[in-house]
C-alpha positions, 0 to 999 in steps of 0.5 A: 500500500502506498505510504505518504506518512513517511518521516522524510522531510527532505528528499535528495535526488541524484541527477544523472541516471535519476532525473536526467539522461546526460550519458551521450554528452558524458561519453562524448567528453570521455571520447574527446579527452582520451582520443586527444591523448591517444588512449583507447576509448571504452565502449559505451556500455563499459563506460556506463557501468563505470560512471557514478563516482567523480569524473576524476575517479572514472577517468583513472580507469582509462588513463595512466597517472601521468596523463590523468591531469591532462585528461581531466582538463580536456574533459572539463573543457569539452564538457563546458562547450557541450553540456547543455546539448542532448539532455533527456529528462526522465518521465515523472520528474516534474510530476514527482517534484511538484507532488513532493513540494505539495506535501511540504517536503524540502527537495534538492539535487545531490550529485557528483557532477560539478555543482555550478554546471548542475545548477545551470542544467537545472535552470536550463530545464526549468526545474529550479522552481521545484528545488531548494538546492542543487549540491554538487562536486566542487561545492565541497572537497568531497564526492559521493559516497563520502560521509562528509559530502552527505553531511554537508548536504544535510547541513545545508538543508538543515535536516537531521539524517533521520528525516532525509532520504536519497533517490538514486540509480547507482550503488554509489548513491546507496553507499552515500546515503548509508554513510550519511545515516539515511535510506536510499530508494533506487530507480533502474533508469540509470547505471545499476540493476534492480539486483545490484541496488538491492544487494547494496542495501537500497530501501526499495528499488523501482522501475521509474519515478512514477512507481517510486513516487506512488509507493514511497510517497503516496503520489497519484501517477494519474493526478497530472498530465505529463509536463513539457520537461518530461519529453526528451530535450535535445539542444545543440548549443 
């Protein structure tokens, strides 16, 4: 039975794989950096299975220590040029944000993507009105799944751990929530499978945000028509 009486005053959302599909841009940036350095480019599915922590950590899987700083610089430079291209907003995003806001909950994005770039993406998509904060890499020295990053998010939102939860698509999200002392609910729209998320300790795993919003928060999937930001958004500049 759907339960909307849960204690979660604050809901944190991962960004990539949870609210948006930005993988084409991410792949293009790894491809650009690695080709510039003459390194092998991983296949799309190999990269998809590797991302989830910081870009710097992911890059270390594909380039040696001596080339790592330049690879990171090349990635960042290319990302800055193309990051508003080819963004898809997953079905149910505006519906769940609007519904949770209507229940009086605080909402924030909590991501390993750079904070300023993430804020620009959220504004570009018109989702900023639903959110109290967008918290990302370089806002602090930390990244998910570090406990210090989770604590920073809770402090910024003035929320105790027992009143917060995280919605994410990867085992790194589950670890970040556990390290912060709060639960994580998983969606299988991103990098990790239902089984992997459950094994990592997710409090529940759902096929999409509609199922999660209904089962965890008591939202009605039929209560509102699809919002315009839920359609794929392909920008070229």
